C-alpha positions as CSV (number, residue, x, y, z in Angstrom):
1,M,30.0,19.0,-11.6
2,A,28.0,22.6,-11.5
3,T,25.7,23.4,-14.4
4,N,23.8,26.5,-15.5
5,L,20.5,24.0,-16.7
6,W,17.8,22.7,-14.3
7,T,16.6,19.5,-14.8
8,A,12.6,18.6,-14.3
9,D,11.5,16.1,-11.9
10,R,8.0,15.9,-13.5
11,R,6.0,17.4,-16.6
12,L,5.3,21.3,-16.1
13,Y,3.3,23.3,-18.6
14,L,2.8,27.2,-18.8
15,N,-1.1,28.6,-18.8
16,A,-2.4,31.4,-20.5
17,D,-0.8,33.9,-17.9
18,G,2.6,32.6,-18.6
19,K,3.2,30.9,-15.1
20,A,4.6,27.3,-14.6
21,V,2.0,24.9,-13.7
22,E,1.4,21.1,-13.2
23,A,0.3,18.5,-15.8
24,D,-2.9,18.2,-13.9
25,D,-3.8,21.7,-13.6
26,P,-7.0,22.2,-16.1
27,T,-5.3,25.6,-17.3
28,R,-2.5,24.6,-18.8
29,Q,-1.5,25.6,-22.3
30,S,1.7,24.5,-23.6
31,L,4.4,22.2,-22.4
32,L,7.1,24.2,-20.7
33,V,9.5,21.2,-19.9
34,A,8.9,17.1,-19.9
35,Q,10.0,14.9,-17.0
36,G,14.1,14.4,-17.4
37,G,14.2,17.5,-19.5
38,T,15.8,20.9,-19.0
39,I,15.7,24.0,-19.1
40,P,18.4,27.2,-18.6
41,L,18.7,27.9,-14.6
42,A,17.7,31.7,-15.2
43,D,14.2,30.5,-16.5
44,A,13.6,27.8,-13.7
45,E,13.9,30.7,-11.0
46,K,11.9,33.2,-13.5
47,Y,9.0,31.0,-13.6
48,G,9.2,30.3,-9.4
49,L,10.6,26.7,-9.7
50,V,14.0,27.6,-8.0
51,T,15.4,30.0,-5.8
52,I,18.9,31.1,-6.2
53,V,21.0,32.1,-3.4
54,P,24.2,34.5,-3.9
55,A,26.2,31.6,-2.3
56,Q,25.2,29.4,-5.1
57,I,25.7,31.5,-8.1
58,A,29.6,31.2,-7.1
59,N,29.1,27.4,-7.8
60,I,27.7,27.9,-11.2
61,A,29.8,27.0,-13.9
62,P,30.1,29.6,-16.9
63,A,28.0,29.3,-20.1
64,P,30.7,28.0,-22.8
65,E,30.4,31.3,-24.5
66,E,31.2,33.1,-21.5
67,K,34.2,30.6,-20.9
68,A,35.6,30.9,-24.1
69,K,35.9,34.9,-23.6
70,A,37.9,34.5,-20.6
71,A,40.3,31.9,-21.9
72,P,43.9,32.9,-21.2
73,T,46.0,34.0,-24.2
74,N,48.5,31.5,-25.7
75,K,51.6,31.5,-23.4
76,A,53.6,29.5,-25.6
77,K,57.6,30.4,-25.3
78,A,59.4,31.4,-28.5
79,A,61.4,28.5,-30.0
80,P,65.0,29.0,-28.3
81,E,67.9,30.3,-30.7
82,N,70.9,27.6,-31.6
83,K,73.8,27.4,-29.8
């Protein structure tokens, strides 16, 4: 199942410049994501943790709010008239 979340395989931090750094980096300042934690795929790309190519975008499931917007209208048939 495709998802729009990225799961971290290690603890990652942000430094003063807002860049993602490893846990042993002395410039780390705040935790970005814990091991096994998730962040939006767009954020993972912004921090340089992944690279998304256009072919991969087609395989990503839409966010729940986008999915709700694209829901088809109710196509229920009217009740049949009595014979």
